[in-house]
C-alpha positions as a printed Julia matrix, in Angstrom:
261×3 Matrix{Float64}:
 -77.93  171.99  239.87
 -75.01  172.04  243.13
 -71.53  172.05  241.74
 -70.94  168.54  243.29
 -74.03  167.2   241.6
 -72.61  168.53  238.48
 -69.44  167.48  238.62
 -70.65  163.53  238.99
 -72.92  164.28  236.32
 -70.13  165.25  234.23
 -68.1   161.91  235.24
 -70.9   160.08  234.47
 -70.98  161.51  231.27
 -67.45  160.96  230.32
 -67.1   157.91  231.37
 -70.05  156.62  229.47
 -68.42  158.11  226.24
 -65.37  156.37  227.09
 -66.99  153.4   227.27
 -68.86  153.8   223.9
 -65.38  154.84  222.35
 -63.97  152.18  223.8
 -66.42  149.35  222.79
 -66.56  150.91  219.56
 -62.75  150.34  219.34
 -63.03  146.3   220.38
 -65.71  146.0   218.03
 -63.64  147.52  215.05
 -61.19  145.07  215.96
 -63.18  142.19  216.35
 -63.97  142.63  212.95
 -60.57  143.31  211.3
 -58.7   140.02  213.13
 -62.31  138.22  212.38
 -61.45  138.86  208.37
 -58.0   138.26  208.7
 -58.88  134.64  210.0
 -61.79  133.64  207.28
 -59.67  135.16  204.5
 -56.2   135.56  204.65
 -54.73  133.47  207.67
 -53.18  131.21  204.39
 -51.2   134.34  202.76
 -47.66  133.9   202.64
 -45.27  136.67  204.27
 -44.58  139.24  201.77
 -40.46  139.32  202.89
 -38.19  136.96  204.04
 -38.5   137.29  207.82
 -35.57  136.75  210.13
 -35.77  133.15  212.09
 -37.98  131.73  209.37
 -37.2   128.72  209.99
 -38.58  128.59  213.71
 -41.86  130.96  212.7
 -42.93  127.74  210.17
 -42.23  125.13  212.46
 -43.96  126.71  215.41
 -46.95  127.67  213.11
 -46.87  124.44  211.98
 -46.87  122.35  215.07
 -49.48  124.73  216.98
 -51.68  124.99  214.06
 -51.19  129.07  213.91
 -50.7   130.9   210.79
 -47.27  131.92  210.11
 -48.32  135.63  209.52
 -49.64  136.0   212.77
 -46.68  135.22  214.87
 -44.53  136.98  212.49
 -46.99  140.68  213.03
 -46.4   139.56  217.25
 -42.57  139.17  216.77
 -42.45  142.57  215.05
 -44.38  144.62  217.12
 -42.76  142.76  220.22
 -39.23  142.84  219.72
 -38.48  143.31  215.83
 -37.34  139.55  215.93
 -34.22  140.85  217.89
 -33.24  137.56  220.09
 -31.64  139.86  223.08
 -34.78  142.36  223.4
 -35.17  143.05  227.41
 -38.73  145.28  227.9
 -38.9   147.46  231.21
 -41.76  144.68  232.39
 -38.41  141.76  232.16
 -40.2   140.24  228.92
 -37.52  138.83  226.89
 -36.3   137.51  223.56
 -38.7   137.65  219.87
 -42.03  137.22  221.15
 -41.1   138.92  224.36
 -41.87  135.94  226.89
 -42.21  137.41  230.7
 -39.53  135.75  233.16
 -40.24  134.09  235.2
 -44.16  133.89  235.09
 -45.24  133.52  232.16
 -41.61  131.13  230.6
 -41.86  128.85  233.56
 -45.64  128.38  233.01
 -44.78  127.47  229.17
 -41.93  125.43  231.0
 -38.74  127.64  230.23
 -37.0   127.57  233.42
 -33.81  129.03  232.62
 -33.51  132.66  231.5
 -30.67  132.05  228.97
 -33.66  129.78  226.92
 -35.29  132.99  225.96
 -32.76  134.18  224.16
 -32.63  131.4   221.7
 -34.97  132.25  219.0
 -36.31  128.95  217.65
 -37.23  128.2   221.89
 -38.54  131.81  222.55
 -40.91  131.56  219.15
 -42.03  128.1   219.96
 -42.83  129.47  224.0
 -44.63  132.2   222.21
 -47.03  130.27  219.43
 -47.56  127.61  222.52
 -48.97  130.43  224.78
 -50.67  132.05  221.75
 -52.65  128.83  220.81
 -53.46  128.3   224.54
 -55.09  131.71  224.77
 -56.91  131.2   221.18
 -58.45  127.86  223.1
 -59.42  129.91  225.96
 -60.81  132.66  224.36
 -62.75  130.55  221.58
 -60.49  131.59  218.7
 -61.01  135.52  218.82
 -57.95  136.86  218.02
 -58.75  140.3   219.6
 -58.93  138.96  222.85
 -56.43  136.0   222.69
 -53.64  139.13  221.65
 -55.03  141.15  224.61
 -54.4   138.28  227.16
 -50.78  137.79  225.42
 -50.4   141.18  226.32
 -51.85  141.95  229.84
 -52.09  138.16  230.98
 -55.31  136.66  230.95
 -56.58  137.39  234.06
 -57.21  140.57  233.01
 -59.06  139.88  229.92
 -62.54  138.67  230.44
 -64.14  136.27  227.74
 -67.19  138.56  227.31
 -64.71  140.63  225.86
 -66.21  143.56  228.24
 -64.1   146.18  230.34
 -61.02  145.06  228.65
 -57.98  147.79  229.41
 -57.48  150.12  227.32
 -53.92  149.58  227.07
 -55.15  145.76  225.79
 -56.92  147.21  223.08
 -54.24  149.36  221.45
 -51.84  146.17  221.65
 -54.4   144.35  219.24
 -54.68  147.36  217.04
 -50.88  147.61  217.46
 -50.64  144.04  216.37
 -52.86  144.25  213.58
 -50.95  147.13  212.29
 -47.67  145.2   212.12
 -49.33  142.09  209.92
 -50.75  144.64  207.85
 -46.94  144.85  207.21
 -46.23  141.08  207.12
 -48.44  140.71  204.63
 -47.51  143.83  202.5
 -50.81  145.39  202.41
 -49.1   148.29  204.71
 -45.9   148.99  202.25
 -45.66  151.49  199.33
 -43.16  149.76  197.88
 -43.56  146.1   195.6
 -43.6   143.22  198.18
 -41.42  140.47  196.97
 -41.31  137.28  198.91
 -37.68  136.54  198.21
 -36.73  140.38  199.24
 -34.92  139.83  202.97
 -36.47  141.95  205.98
 -33.12  142.54  207.23
 -32.87  144.42  204.13
 -35.32  147.01  204.71
 -33.82  150.33  206.43
 -35.36  152.22  209.33
 -34.46  155.8   210.3
 -35.83  156.85  213.4
 -37.74  160.08  212.88
 -38.65  160.45  216.82
 -39.61  158.88  220.07
 -42.65  159.21  222.02
 -43.66  158.0   225.58
 -46.92  157.62  224.87
 -48.74  155.5   222.01
 -51.4   157.86  221.0
 -48.57  160.39  220.3
 -46.88  158.21  218.01
 -50.29  157.24  216.21
 -50.9   161.03  215.89
 -47.16  161.9   214.74
 -47.64  159.58  211.2
 -51.28  160.39  211.12
 -50.06  164.04  210.76
 -47.68  163.22  208.42
 -49.55  160.78  206.04
 -52.02  163.49  205.69
 -49.26  166.0   204.36
 -46.96  163.66  202.19
 -47.94  160.96  199.25
 -47.02  157.45  199.86
 -44.85  157.69  202.39
 -43.19  154.33  204.65
 -43.7   154.86  207.93
 -43.72  152.58  211.16
 -43.69  152.38  215.1
 -42.59  150.48  217.52
 -42.85  149.91  221.16
 -39.09  149.37  222.31
 -37.96  147.53  225.28
 -37.45  150.96  226.99
 -41.3   151.57  226.86
 -41.1   154.49  224.35
 -42.71  154.51  221.27
 -40.41  154.96  218.36
 -41.46  156.35  214.64
 -39.62  155.19  211.85
 -39.11  155.98  208.27
 -38.36  152.39  206.31
 -36.54  152.15  203.23
 -35.35  149.35  200.82
 -32.79  151.57  198.86
 -31.14  154.69  198.75
 -33.64  155.93  196.24
 -36.37  155.43  198.37
 -34.68  157.11  201.53
 -34.04  160.4   199.36
 -37.63  160.27  198.32
 -38.61  159.64  201.98
 -36.3   162.29  203.37
 -37.83  165.04  200.53
 -41.12  164.38  201.43
 -40.77  165.01  205.08
 -38.59  168.21  204.21
 -41.59  169.54  202.57
 -43.8   168.14  205.08
 -41.67  170.64  207.91
 -39.66  167.62  208.81
 -35.94  167.25  208.5
 -33.94  164.22  208.03
 -30.34  163.6   207.75
């Protein structure tokens, strides 16, 4: 076989393997979101989150699960009203300015910094996308991140970043529901009382995910999480409810070869 033919063959094999992996990831996320839709949508949040009145009102108005809106908000901005991304997205659920904002009837940038207005816009957009994609949450979330023009209704050839985003929000959903926390979830506990200590910041999401997987393999019930920040970087954090939890986490991290002050 000629070198050029071999190169084409190897490229074709790599592309085929990539497609198989991408389709498997999509199918897995489809199944996870479908399970949530059938069994968990009515569950209450595990904590009292910021702007809870706004989330409850928008969930009711647009017939959406409150926990879904909270998961998107935690992943997008960690509930910060003044958050701004490199893609010019603003506020709690990161509404892109001016395109998406004007599509949703918002014509002043300052409105996006009003939590209830922003959350209402994000919920309205999610409802619109769910209707477009026949209530497929995975595809609707992929479109929320990448834009509906880039996400086909059949779910094929979705950009890998859009698939990653759906899984990223699903991880935050687990936290909102209490499944991803090592501590006992208490609905009356304020989310703002949960501390975060940054461990490392990464430029690529797969590096952050690999770092968490490595630490979780070496520790026991360590409460780790990660966030995409407005800079476009990915921040891995240790979460804790009190000083004892922080000290316990710090000891485990030292035992795994990572020092935290």
